[in-house]
N, C-alpha and C positions, 0 to 999 in steps of 0.2 A: 136418585142411582148413581152417581159417583161416590158418594160415600160410602152406599152399601156393595161398592164393588171394590172400593178402598180398603175399606175393613173385612174383606170377606176374602183378601186374594191370598191367603195362604188355607183358607179351608180345604176339607174334604174334596167338595164337589168342584171346585178349582182346580185341585189336584187330577183328580181326574181327568178333567177336559183336558189338562197338559196335556197328557199320554196320546191321545191322536188329534189328526189334523183336521183343523174344523172351517170347514166349509163357508163360505161367504155366505151371509143370509139372503135369500132369494126371496124378496118385497112381493115380486106377483102373486097374490094368494093370501097376501095378512091380512086382517082385518074385515074393514066391510068394503070390499071392490063392488063397486055402482056405476055402471056406463051410462051416465045421464046426460053426455053431450053437451058440453058448454064451448062456447065459441072463444071464451078468451082462458078460461083455467083448464089443464091436464090432469090435476091431479091436487085435490085436498088432505095435509098431513096435518092430523090433530087441529083440522080448523085451519091451516095454514096455506094459501095458495101455491100451487107452482103453476105461473102462467104460460102461455103460448109460446112468448118470447122466448122467456128463459129456456123453457126444454129445446127451441128449436136454435138457438145460439152454441146448448150445450151440444146440441146433435152434429149440427156442423163442426164444430169443435173437434167432436170424436171424429167424425168422419173423414175431415183433413188430414189430421193426424194418423189416423190406419191407412188411408188411400198414399200419403206420403212416404211410408214407412216400409208399405209392403205394395211396390207399382201392380202386381197383379192382381189384385185385388179390384173389384165392381162395387161402385152404390149400390146394384142390384144385389149382390152375393151379400151386401153388409144390412139391405132391408130385409133379406131372405132368413138371417142368421140372426134376426130379433135385433140388431145395434140398438134400436129404437126403447126396450124394453133396459137395457143396461143402462142406456143413459138415464131412464127414468130413475132406476134403482140408485145410481149414486145421487142425482139431486131428491128422492127421497130420503137417504140417508144423510145427506148434507142438513136439510131441514130437521132430521132427529136431533145432531146432532147440534144445529144454534139453537133448538127449543131446548135441551137439554144443558146447555150454557146460561142459558137466559135464567132456567131452574136455578141454576147454581151458583150463580153472578158472578160466573166468570166472564172475562171481555177482554178484547185488545185496545190498551190504549194509544193516544194518537202518537204516542212517544216510540212505543213498540213497533206504530207500523211506519215511522216516518225511519227508523233505525235500519228495519227489515228493506225498505226500500234504496235506504242509501247505501247498503251491502251487493248493489248490482251491479258488476260490471259496468254494462253498457252508458248507467246513469251516472258515472263516474266521468271526472276528468282525467287529466294525466297525471297528476298527482296523488290519485283514486282518491278524490273528495267528491260527497255528493255536487254534480253541476247543474243547477233546475234548467237552464239552457237543454241541455241535453235528454234529459227527463221529458220536457215537450215535445223537443225532435222526434225521439225513438217513437214514442206514444202517438206521433201525429203520422209518423211514416206507417205504424201498423193499424191505423185507423182507430184506434181506441181512446178514449176520452178518459183525463185523469182523472176523473170520479170511479166511473168502470173502474178502471184497473185499482184504483185505492179499495172499492167495495171488496175484487175479486181477491187483493192481497190481504185485507182484514180478513175474510171468511177463509183463506187458507192456513194464516196465524191462529186464527182461531179454533180449527181442526186440531192443527199441529199441539195447541197447548193442551185440549182435551184428551190427545192421544197422550201428553207426556205425565198429566196429571192422573188419568186410568191405569198407567203402568208404571208408576213410580214404585211403588209396592214389590214389584217382583223382584224376589231374590233367588238366585242359581246356586245351587250345593257347590263348592269349587270342586268336588271331585265327581259331580255327576254325567261332565262331559268325558271323563277316561272311563267312569264306567258304562257310559252308553257305548264307547268305544271298544272295550273289553269286551264288551256282550257282543257287538256287532262283528269283532275281527275274530274272535274266536275261535279254533277249526279242534274236528274232533276224530279219532284214528277210530276205525270200527272193525272187529272181527264178523264175519257172514259166513254162512252155511246156505249154499246155493243147490236146491231141488227142481232141475228139470223138467217139465213137464213133459216133454218129449220119452222120458223115462218110462211114463205109463200110456201112452199113444195104442202100444201093442196089446193093451189089457185092457180096454174099454172096449164097449160094444154100442152099437147106432143103432138103431130097430128101425123099421121100414114105418113103425106107429111114432116114432121119436122127429121122422124126417117129416111125415103129414101134418102132424100138429106143429111143429114149428112154422113151416111153409102157411099152414091156415091163420098162422097168429101175425104173420111177417109178412102179408102180400103185399104190401105197401114198398116194401124193400124191392117188390122183382118187378113193380110197375113197369110200361113201356110207354112215356109219353105219348099223344098225337102226334104225326108226322103228316107233313104233306109234301109234295113234289111241284115245283112252281118254275114254270115258262114265264121269262120276262125280259125286258130291254132296259139296258141302261143309258142312262140320257146325262151329260156333260154340256155346260156351256161350250165347251173348248171342243169338245167332241163335233159339236155340230159345223164350225165353220174352221176348217184347216187349211191355213196361208198359202201350204202347196198347191190348192186347186184354187188359185185366184191369182189372176195374171196381176202383173204391176202397174198396169194402169187403171184397172178396176181398184186394186188397192188405194190407190193415191186419190183417185176420185171419191172412194166413200170416205177415207181419212181426211178430206179436206172440206165436207159434208159434216162431218162430225166430229172436226178438231176439236173445238172447242173441248169434248169431254175428256180429251185425253190429254187436256195441259194439267201434269202435276207441279204445283208450286215450288220455288225453292225454299230448302230448310235449312237452319241449323241445330246441333242438338248442343246445349249452351251451360253452362254453370256460372255464379256471380258472387262477390261479395260485397255485401251494401252498408256503406255508412251513410243510415237517415239523415237527410237535410231537409226539412222544411222548404217549399217553391220560393215562399218568399222571406226566406232568414234571414237575421242580420249580418252586414259584415266578420263581425269578431264570431259569430255561430259557424260561419263558412269559411271561417278561417282555421275554429278548430277542427272540422271534420274534415280538410285537406290536410291539417299535420296529422291526423288517423290515419287518412289513407296513402298518404305516405311513409308511414310505420309499416302498414301492412305491403304495400310496395318492397319496401327492402326486406318483411321475410319470404317475399316468394324470390327476390334476386339472391337471396343468400341461400335460396337450394330447398327450401320447406316443402312442401307437398302442397297444390292450392287447396284440395280437399279437406286437409288438416287446416290451414290457415279458414278457409273458410270456415268451418264447423268452430273455430275460435273466437270467430269477429261478427259471424251472422244472429241477428236477433231470432225468438223463436220463432216466427212466419215468414221469414224472408226468403226462404229456399228450402227445399229437401235435404239430405244429409250429402254432406262435402259442398253445397250451394247448387245442387242440382236443381235446374228448369225442365228438363225435358228437350223433346224437339218442339222449336219456334215456327210459324211462316210469318210472311209478312203480315201486318193487320190485325197482329193479334198478342203486340205489347207496343207500350208507349215507342214514339220514333225514333227519339236519340238514341233508347236503347237499341233497336231496331237497326237504324241504321250504321252502330257502331258493330253490333255483331257478325253482320253479311258481311262487311269490310274485311273482317279476320280470317285468314286460314285456318285451319285444323290445326288445334294443337296451340295457337299462339293465345298469347293473352295481352289484352287492350290497356290501355291508358286511362286514368278515372273518365267517365262518361258520366254527365250530368243528367237526371230526371225528375221530374217532381217529385220523387218517392227519395233522392238521396244521389250520392255519389256510388257506382258500379265501377268495378273490376271485372271485365270481364271474360272468361275462356272460353274459346269454341272447340268442342271436342271433336266432332263429326261435321261434315255436311253432305247435303243431297241439291245437285244442282237443278232440279226439276224438268222442266220441259216435256216433247211428247213422249207418250208410251211408244214401246215398240209394236210393231204391227202386228207380232204374237200375242200381246197383251191384249191390244185391241181387239183383236178377232175373236178372243174369248168375251169379251164385252158384249162382242156383235152377235156371240153366240148366245150372250145372255138374251137377248132381246129375241132369239125366235125360240128361247127356250119354251116361254109359256105357249107358244102357238104349237110347238111340236107335242110338247106332253098334252095338249088339248085334244088332237088329232090323234093322238096313239089312242088314249083314253077312250075315245069316242068308239075307235076301230075296234078297240077291246071289250067294251059294252055289246057292242052289237054283231061279236062274236067272231069277227076277220081274223085268219092265222096271224098270227105277232109276228112272224117270221117275214109277212108280204110286207105290214105295216111299218116294221123296221128298216126293212130296204128301201123304201120310198126315199127315207132322209139317212141312206146311207151307214144307218146303224143295223146293230146285227142280235136276233135273239138267242137267248140260252136257258138253259133245263139246270134246275140245281139238284135233281134227286130228291130221295125220301130225306127230311131233313125234319129234327126237332124245333120247340120255339129258340129254345138256348142257340143251334147249330147256325139256323136262319141268321141271330144277331152276327154269330161268329162270322160265318163265310159270306153273307150276302152286305151286310153291316147294317141293316135295316136298325132303326130304333127298336127298344124292347114292346110298345106298342104300335111298329108297324109289322115286329112278328106276329105278336098277338091278332092281330089282323088277319094275317095270312093263316094263320092257325085257324081261326074261327069260319072261314071261307070253305064251301062247298067245294067237290071235286066238278072240274065243269066251268065255274064261274069263274067271272075277273074280278079284280078288287077295283072298285071305280075310282079310288083317288093315286095319284104318284105318292108314293113312299121315298122318303126321304132315306138316305145309303148316305153317309158320311156328306162327299162333295158330289152326291152324285143324285139322278130320282131313279126309281124303280117303276116302270109300268110292268104289272104282274095277272098271270091268271092261275089259276089252280089247275094243276092235269091230274094228280091222285092224290087222297087225302086218305088216312087210317088212324081209325081210332084210338083213345087211350087203350092200354089194354096188359094182361099180367103176363109176365113169361109161365109157361107151363112146368107143373112139376117137372116131368122129366128132363127139360131143359138145367135144371137148376139144383138138380137131386145130389149131384158129385159136391158141388159148396154147399150144399147145407150138412152133408153127410163130415165133411171137413172143418166146416165149424164148429159144429156139435162133439166131431173128436176132440178138438180142442181145446172147448169147454171142458168136457170133461175129465179130459188128462189133467187140465189145470188143475180142476177140483182133487181130482187124486194127488196132487203135489200138495197142495195146501192141506189135504187130512193127515197125509205122511209128516209133512212139516209140524203140525200140531201137536201129533204126537212124539216128536224128535224133542220139541219145546219141553214136554213135561220133563225128559230125563236129563235138560243141560241145567248146570246151577251157575248161581249167580258169586261173583268172588274172582280170585287168581283164575288164570288158566294158564298152566303149564304147557309148553312148548312140546312136548312128545304128545298131550294128551290132544291138544291143539290138531297134530300132524295127525293123528288115530282119526280125527272126525274127520276131517279134510276139510277145516275151517280155512279159511283165507283172511287176509287183514286187507283193507284198503286202501290206498292214500287217504293224508290227510283231507276230511271235508269240510270244507264251507260253511257257514251261514244260511242258508237259501237255497245251499248247491244242491248238487246229486252226485251220489255215490257210484263211486269209479266203474265201469262198465255195466252200467244200469242207465234207462231213460230217466229223465227225470218224474221225482213220485213224491208232491208235496207232502201229504201225510208222513210218509216216511222220514224223509228230511225234519219236519216237526218232530217227529218222534225221537229221532236220534237226538234232536239238541235238548230234549228235555229231562232225555233219561238220567239218572245217575252213572258215574264213570263204574265199571267193573260188573255191570247188571246187564243183563240178556233184555231185550222188547220185548212184553208181553205174548206178543200175538206175531203169527207170520204178516207176510205182505207178497201178496202178488204183483211182479213187477215185469218187465222184460226187459231180460238181458240183451246188448247191443251183439254178443257172439253166440251166445247160446238158446236165443229166444226165450219166450211166456215160463214161469218158473214161479217158485215159493220159495222166501229169501228170511231166513231167519239173523236178527242181527244183534250185537252186543256193542255197548260202549267201553271201546278199550283206555281211551285217556283222551284227556281234553289240555287242546297245546294252547296256551296262553298269547295274545300278540307278538309281535316284534316291537318292544320298546324304541328302537330307533326309528320306528315307521310313527309309533306317536309322538315323537317328537318333533315331528315334522307337521303335523295335522294339531297338533295341543289348538292352535290360536283359533282356527278354522272349526273344532268341534266345538269347542266355547261359545265361539259368537253365534254359531248355529243353534244350540241349545237356548242359549239367553234369547234368542232372536223368536225362536218357536214359544216359549213363556210371555212374552211381549206379544206376541200377534196373537197368541191364545187369547191370553186376558182381554185384549181389546177387541176380539171377536163377541167373546162373552157377553162384553159390555152392549156390542151394536145388537147382536140378539134380543137382548133385553130390552132394547130400546124397543126395538121394531116389534116383540111381541106384544108389547101394552098398547102401541100405535093405532087409531082410528085412519088407516089408508084408504081413501075414496079417490078411483080412478075414472074420470069424468069421460076422458076424449079415448078411447083404446085407437078411434082410424088417426088421430094425428101420432100416435107413442108409435103403432104397427105401417106407419105411412103408406094407410092405404088410399088411390087414388093421387097416389103424389108422384 
């Protein structure tokens, strides 16, 4: 496969493929996929297994990376977005690359591996030389064995070597970048003749037969959705217990009885810079670590931003961007770190702190003192205790047909009525979920909904007062709208016919100004590729035709367009001139365009290589439950 790709890199097929953006191959569905459920193997690629342990490690790494860089994303969301399938696709691709490398005799030598490891800054001493002790110390702090690290590094180097070998034949014409730039940035000057549809509105006639035929063919456009009028009681935890209704003595008594529920632990939001150091490190290793810490402190005291220094010195798994660790409570981290962090004030930076992981420089960004919640907050929790009892009582009364207003009054609540609303209106005005709105629409008039409906931060206990079935607006109610629509359509058709007749009279070639004025032909401002003709709403087909036509020629057909000021009509266009891009602008983007074209060709060739590997592979997925995180 490597030989084939290299030898055919300039072939017609490969060149055509370079003209499009090649999507990453989706392995899900390629080869032979059989869910045979194996306890130890997730998938088999051409006979080579991908083990559960290997998959789980890759999944955790991917998950941690995404969560660290996207704080708002949850693990459940990643599961719903099929992160497991993305991870498996990556592992399948890696396996295919390793198999092709073995077939082609491509490998990574021990010397290449050692040189690559030695170039990593974290493993170097003050003079930039590889330090075996630093290597061992850093890996120990990250809980990675040297054997595992070296295997991962070797695999990465192998993939890079294959990438280089596959893409080495790529050649880019030096003029291609500028040709592409010229193509993308050229502008066109357009002459046009516009015939407004409104000029024909008085001439067209719409008969009753036309209206009836349109109404019968488009009844779905005049549908009235089902609607219901809902009587309901809103129930919120906070609304069940009002602080002002309880005496101070009663509040204190309840507070003391439930004190443990309202204790909030103290918290600090911290960031750190970690210099890894094994717990039982020898004295010389500790000395080197403390020297490195001293250099970091000097950078901070010199005014450098803490986050920037953290990013420069932290290892890949030491913390989030800028050294961020998030909010920390006591008992959630090692004690030396915890004691130091909680002793700092917001904004302060610590002296070096020794922990089993190494030496930390800690910055506390914010603090929460903890303590008892306010009575108002606690009252809301007391309301949450009562919530289920109140809802059960209201639902029971509702099912028994008791008036909602009376049932609500027993708990200091109020019954309300919605008026007739459709499903979408119920979602908007009552705040219920789509499922809740559907349940209301499906309930008969006079009947209760036998469950509480979620509506944001509250619950609704509801009864249907009135229900209207779906219907269609009568013809008399929509006749005027149909007449207006058909009149506009016929007027536009007449404008297009008039434009077609005018087009036959127009000749290609030069257009003298006197003739231009006599025909009421206007000239629009220069038009960008992919843009729109000034004074008219965007029209992709028209824009494409303008940039395809030769200068001095009329487009062969008229286009139905919407004028921003004159409304719908028919448009005849002539390309008057082609304006080349600004040479000065090209000078500012020359390197960027050249690099982009080269990268596109390199990536395109590599994706063709990957797709060819995958198309011939036999891939068997043996355990989709692990991949899709079912019951995990």
